[in-house]
N, C-alpha and C positions, 0 to 999 in steps of 0.2 A: 112611641114611648114618651111618657111624660117625664118632666124633670125630676119628679119624686122617685120614679122607678130607676132612673139613671143614677140618682144619688144613692139609693139603696144598693144598687149593684156595685157602685164604686166603693161604698163602705164595706160591703161584703168581700170584695176583692182585696182591699187593703187589710181587712181583718185576717183573711186566709193567708195572705203573704206575710203578715206579721207573725202569725202562729207558726208557719213553716220556718221562718227565720229563727224564732225562739227555739224550736225543736232542733234545728241544725246547730245552733250555738250551744245548746245543752249537750248534744251528742259530742261536740268538739271538746267541751269542758270535761265530760266523763272520760273521753279517750285520753286527754292530757293527764288526768288524775291517775288513771290506770298506768300510763306510760311512766309517770314519776315514781309510782310504787314499784314497778318492775325495775327501773334503773336504780332505785335505792337498794333493793334486794340484791341486785347484781354488784353494786358498789360494796355492800357489806360482805358478800361472798368473796369478792376479790381482795378485800382487806384481810379477811381471815386466811385466805390462801397465801397472801404476802407475809403475814405474821408466821404462818407455818413454815414457809420456805426460809425465812430468816432464822427461825429456831433450828431448822435442819442444817443450815449453813454453820451456825454456831456449834452444833454438835459435831458436824463434820470437821470443823477446824480442830476441835479437841482430839478427834481420832487421828487426824493428819499429824498433829504435834506428837502424839503418842507413837505413831508409826515412825516418825523421823528420829525420835529418841531411842526407840527399840528396834530399829530396822534390821540389825543383824540377827537378833533373837527371832523376830517374826519370819525372816527369810529362812532361817535354819529350821524352824518348826514347819514351814510350808514345804521345804525340801524333804523333811522326814515323812510328812503326810503323802508326798508324791513318790515315795519309794527310794529316796536317797539313803544310803547307809554309810556312815562315816567309817574311815579306815581305823583299824585298831592300833 
């Protein structure tokens, strides 16, 4: 083999290796972009769930306060619903 053929083979090999490296790096970048989008969507969904749970807690606190204020009335109504009959 002549020096010219060796040089052409080396250049071809380096070119193929460079193209393969670029394709691999491009695939990694695409994967990272997709992963970031998925994580952002998950973060948004978790924030919405968190806000929903906080609103449910706030609503529940109002119910609990109402229950504590009217506990006797509520228990009496539940007793009547379950068959309790007051003495005349």
